[in-house]
C-alpha positions in Angstrom: 10.7 12.8 -7.1 7.3 11.2 -8.7 4.5 10.7 -6.1 1.7 8.7 -6.6 -1.4 7.9 -4.2 -4.9 5.6 -4.1 -7.5 5.4 -1.8 -9.2 1.9 -1.3 -12.7 2.1 0.5 -13.2 -0.4 3.2 -14.2 -0.9 6.9 -10.9 -3.6 7.5 -8.4 -0.3 6.5 -6.3 -1.0 10.0 -6.4 -4.9 9.3 -5.1 -4.0 5.6 -2.5 -2.3 6.6 -1.2 -4.4 8.9 -1.5 -7.1 6.8 0.7 -5.4 3.7 2.8 -4.2 6.2 4.1 -7.7 8.0 4.0 -9.4 4.8 6.5 -7.0 3.5 8.5 -7.0 6.2 9.9 -10.8 5.8 11.7 -9.2 2.6 12.1 -5.5 2.7 12.5 -2.5 5.9 8.6 -2.1 6.9 7.0 -1.1 9.9 3.1 -0.1 10.9 1.2 0.5 14.1 -3.1 0.6 13.9 -2.9 3.8 12.2 0.2 4.0 10.0 2.4 1.5 8.2 5.6 2.5 5.8 7.8 0.2 3.9 11.0 0.9 2.0 10.8 -1.4 -1.8 14.0 -0.9 -3.6 12.2 0.6 -6.2 10.1 3.3 -4.3 8.8 4.2 -0.5 5.0 3.7 0.1 3.3 4.7 3.3 -0.3 4.1 4.1 -2.8 5.9 6.3 -5.8 4.1 7.9 -9.1 5.8 9.4 -12.2 4.0 10.0 -13.1 3.5 6.5 -10.4 4.2 4.4 -7.2 2.7 3.9 -4.9 5.6 1.2 -1.9 4.6 -0.2 1.2 6.9 -1.0 4.6 5.6 -3.3 7.4 7.9 -3.8 9.9 6.6 -6.5 13.0 8.9 -8.1 11.6 7.3 -11.6 8.8 6.3 -13.5 9.3 2.8 -13.4 10.7 2.6 -9.6 6.9 4.3 -8.8 5.0 1.7 -11.7 7.3 -1.4 -9.9 5.6 -0.3 -6.6 2.3 0.7 -7.3 2.4 -2.5 -8.7 3.4 -4.4 -5.7 0.7 -2.9 -3.6 -2.1 -3.1 -5.7 -1.6 -6.8 -6.7 -0.8 -7.8 -2.5 -4.3 -6.1 -1.6 -6.1 -7.3 -4.2 -5.3 -10.7 -3.0 -5.7 -9.7 0.8 -8.9 -8.0 0.2 -10.6 -10.9 -2.1 -13.4 -10.8 0.2 -14.2 -6.7 -0.2 -14.0 -8.2 -4.5 -11.3 -5.1 -4.7 -10.3 -5.5 -9.0 -8.0 -2.3 -8.8 -7.1 0.6 -7.4 -7.5 4.0 -9.1 -4.4 5.9 -8.8 -3.7 9.7 -8.9 
């Protein structure tokens, strides 16, 4: 299994976590509360953790293609949702 993680510093971490999970729940299995969330994409699994000022996103997939696709899905949606925060890209490690 391959893993990648990114952090987004924002005062709206919990709000974005819930917005992402609820949005993804329309098409895939997803669950969340104010501080954590999990989304099961066909290409990989994402977990989210929100503190007061940081949203941590972790993606796990069986192969590089699944990992990259999962990261792209999360990043493209978060960029749209966080337009007021002027998020342009995420740094994944």
